[in-house]
N, C-alpha and C positions, 0 to 999 in steps of 0.2 A: 504494500500500500504506500509506504514512504517512498520507495523507489519510483513508483508511478507518479507521485506528486512532484518529485524532483525533476522527472523527465518533462512534465508539463510546465514547470516553473522556469527551466533553463533549456528550452529547445534549441537556441542558437549555438550552444556549446557542443551539440552533437554533430555539427558539420565537419569539424576536424578532430579526429580522435586518434588514438594510438596506444602504444604500450608505455605505461608510465611507472617509473620506479619511485616509491615513496619511502623516505628515510626519516624516522622519528623514534625517539626512545620511549615514547609514551603510547601504550597500547590503545587507549581510548581515542587518541588523536589519529592513529593509523586506521582504526575502525571507521571513524567518521569520514576521513578523506577517501578511503576505499569505497565506502558507500556512495559518496557524492560522485566520484569519478565513474564508477561502474554503472551508476544509474544514467549517466550521460554517454554511455557507449565506449568508455575507455576500458582497456584491460590493465590490471595493476599487479605489482609485486611489492611487498612491504618488508623492510628490514629495520632493525633497531640500533645498528652500530655503523659508524662510518666505514670501517674496514669491510663489512659485508656489502655495503653500497658500492665501494670501489671495485671489489671483485666481480660484482655483477655488471658494472659498467664496462669493465674490460672485455666482457663477452660481446659487447656491441649490440645488444638485443632491444634497446629502449629508444623511444622517440622523444622522451623528456624525463627530467628528474625534478621531483618536488621534494625538497629536503629542509629539515630543521637546521638551524645554525648552532643550537645548544644541546649538548649531550651530557651524560652523567659525569664524565671526567672533568668537564669545564662548564658548569651549569649556566653561568651568566655571560662569560666573556666571548663566546662564539668561536674560540680558537679551533676546536676540532672541526666545526662546520666550515670555517674559512679555509682550513687546510684541505678539506675534502673538495671544496669548490676549485681550488687551484689544481689539485691532482686530476679532477675530472676534465678540466679545461685543457690540461696538458695532453690528455689522451684524445680529446675530440673538441675541435674548435667550434663546431656548429651545434652540438647537442644542447637543447634548451635546458637551463638550470634555474628553476624558480626557488628562491630561498624563503624560509619562514622563521620567525623568532617571536617569542613572547616578551623578549626584553629589547624590543626594537629601539634603535636610536639612529639618528642621522649618521653618526660616525660609523656605526656597524654596517648600515646599509651601503654607505659609500665604499667602505673597504670590500664588502662582498661584491659589489659591482666592479670595482677595480680589479679584483681577482678573477673576474670572468662570469659572474652571475648574470643571467639574462634579465631577471626582474626580481622584485622584492614584495613579499606579502607579510603583513604584521598580524600576529595572533592577538586576540581572537579574530579570525578572518571572516570576511563577508563572502558567502558562497558565490554570488554573482560576480564579484570582482575577481575572485580566484579563478573561476572558470574562464572569464574573459581574458585574463592575462595568460592563462595556459593556452587557450585557443589562439591568441595572438602570437605567442612564441612558437607554437607548432606551425602555424601558417608561414611565419617568417623563416623558420628553419627549412621548411619544405622548399620555399623559393630559393634560399641560399644553396641548398644541395642541388637543385636543378641548375642553377648558375654554375656551380662547381663542376657538375657533370659536363656542361657545355664547354667550360674552359678546358677540362681534361680532354674532351674530344677534339677541340681545336688544337691543343698542344700536341696531341698524338698525330694529327694531320700534318702539323708543322714539322714534327720529328720525321715522319715518313717522307715528306718532301725533301728535307735536308739530307736524309740518308741517301736519297736518289741522286743528289748533287755530288756526293762523295763517291770515290771509286769503290766498287764492290769487290774487285780483285785487281791486282796490279799486273802489268804485262811482264813477260819474261824479257830480260835484257842480256844479250850474249856477253859472257865474261863477267857478269855481275849478279849479285843477289840484291833484291830490294824488298823492303817491308815497310808498311806504314799503318798508322792508326790515329784516331782522335778520341778524346774523352771529354765530352761537354760537361761543364760544371752543373748546368741546369738541364732541363729537358732538351733544349736546343742550345747551340752555341755559335760563337763567332769565329772559330778556327776553320781553315780550309787547307786541304792538301790534295795534290794530284800527281800522278805519274802517267804520262801519255807517250805512246810510240808515235814518232813523227815520220819515220822511215825505217828501212832495214837497219840502219846504223845510228840513227839519231833518236834520242828519248828526251822528253821534257820533264823536268821535276820542278814543282813549286810548292811553297807552303806560305800561308798568310794568316794574319791575326787582326781581327777587327777590334778597335778600341771599344770596350764595353762588354756586357754579358747578356745572356738570355735572348729573348725574342727580338729586341731591336738590333742586337749584333748579328743574329741569324739572318734578318732581312737584308742587312748590308752585305753579309757574306754571299747571299744569293745574287745580289746585284753584281758583286765582284766576279762571281763565277760566270754570270751571263755575259759580262763584258770580256772576260779573260779567254773563254773557250774559243771564240772565233779568231782572236788574235793569235792564239797558239796554233790554230789551224793554218794561219798564213806563214808559219815557219819564220817569224821575224827573229832577228838577233835579240838577245836578252835586253840590251840597253834600249833598243827601239820599242820592243814590246812594253817595257816599263814606262817609257815616255808617253806612248799612246794611251796606255791604261790609266796613267795618272791624269791625263787631260779628261778622260771620260769620268773618272771618279770625282774630280774636282767639281764637275757639273751636278753630280748626284749627292755629294757628301753633306750631311747636316752639319750645322755649326758645332765645333768642338769634337767632331769625330774624325777618325783617320784609319788607315789600314797599312800595316807593314807587310811586305812581301819579299820573298826570295825566289828568284826564277833562274833556272839553269838548263842548259842543253848539253847532254852527254853524247859524245861521239864515241861509240864503242869500238870503232875500227882502230883508233889510236889512243883510247882511254882519256880523251881530252874533255874536260868539263869547262864550259864557258858560262859565266854567271853574272847576274846583276842583283845587288842587294838594295832594296828600297826600304831602308829604315828598320829592317828585321834583325832579330837576334842573329849574330854571325854564326852560321853553321860551323861545326868543328870537324876538321879533317884529321883523323888519327892515322898516322903512318904506321906501316908494319914494324918499323924500328922503334916505336914508342914515342916519337916526336909528334907534335901536332901543330896545326895552323888554324887561324880563324878566317872565314871567308867574308870579307867586308869590302864593298866597293863604295862606301860612303854616300849612298843615295838617300834622298829624303823619303819620308813616308808618303803614301799615295793619298791624294785628296786634299792637299793643302797648298801646294805651290805648282800652279799649272804649267810654268815654263822651266821646271827644273831639268837641267841637262844630265841625264843618267849616264853612268859609265859602266863598262863591263871588264871583267878580267877572265883569265883562263889558267888552268893548271892541268897536270897529268896525274892520274891515279895509277898506282902500281899494285901488283898482287898483294893481298892482305890489308890494303888500306881500307879504312872505314870512314864514311861521311855521315855525320849526324845532323839532320835538319830538325829543328824543334821550335815550338812557341814558348813564350815566357811563362805560361802556366805550368810547364814542366819544371823549369829550373827555379822558379819562384815559389814552388810548393813548400810551405814552411811548417816547422814543428811547433810544439807548445811554447817554445822560447822565441818564436818568430825568426828562427834561423832557416834561411832558404836552402833548398836542396843543392842548387848551384851547379855551374858548369864543371867544377872540379870533380864532382861525383860522377858525371857523365864520362869524363875522361878516365877516371879511376876504374870504373866498371868495364869500359872498353878495353883498357890495358889488361885487366884481370881475365878477360875472356877473348884472347887473341884468335882462337880457332872457332868461336861460336858463329853459327849461321846468322844471317841478318835478322830473321824472325826471332830466333832465340835471344839475340842481343837486345832487340827491341823489347821483348818481354821482360828481360832482366832489368832494363832501365826503368820501365814503367813500374814494375814491382818495387824496385828500390825507392823510387820517388814516392809511391803510395805508402810504403812503410815509414818513410821519413815524416810524412805529414799525417800519419794515422788514418790514411784513407780519405782525408778531408782536403781535397784540392781547393785552392782559393780562386782558380780561374780555369778556363778551358785549357786542356793540355793535348798537344799533338806532336807526333814524332815520325820521321822517315829515317830509315837506316839503309844506306847504300854501301855494299861491300864488293870490292874487286876480288875476283877469285881466279 
């Protein structure tokens, strides 16, 4: 009879229902809240201790939490309840959490909201107000989760598009082994690399880094790739390719953004590498005798100076030589003391693995950098390893 009366009294609350976790250490409060919510179409589960509530929330089975702030261990201060709010919010950013307390104060309400509570109800509560707030929070959470699903879908699409812009497999190069990979910091990133056969004897290698992270950097990276690919197809000399590419990117580049790029053409008939460095981290050439050189032709980054006169250089690689092309996200990966991984570790590992195949050396370098930063790279990280065999 009482349930029927409640249904007639609060019909608007039945439009948005769900599974609600109720946490309160007083049984008569739990009984009253369960009766109210069940009469309006909600399913409920009741617990009397914050630890029980936390364990159930971890299961991810609830659409909302309705919880007291005061429990037996800390009757008036709300400490246990406030800690529970913080822990719930750390697990789920969108789960509605409506808090209740019989010792309501402005300060306690403000702190609960600062810790992530969605709304606040003071005991003794008004049934209509409580249902309206719960209904409002459920509708809001449903809209937020829909938006999140849409963002996730769009990001996945962006990720798929970016993966299609990067090489799925690298070509075979006579007399050489080559391996490459990229590790975006976020779902998509601003690093770019490519290895393309130009002819039977010529192979183009390039690696680039867009200033910034995430989707904005990925969009600029796609613009770079769209402009770069046809220029590579024209088989331009490295300095001329960088000159033309720079002019294109100057017209496209937003204020404060730029791209660094290293571009080289390998002639496998005489092991000659001709390259141009447009503001990129100088690749490291590790000779078979343990000496090394940096490949830097002192060019400016792309997208800033439309009339920059790019230069190129060339060198010959010998059997056992290894060339490491990388972005700064690899060498700047830092540990807890903000100590970067650094070029010296790239050289050390290359020296320690003189007979490693290109793919194995690439794996060792990425693994070492990941261990150094505890798996938490601060930027996109990419690497190409070219080894003369």
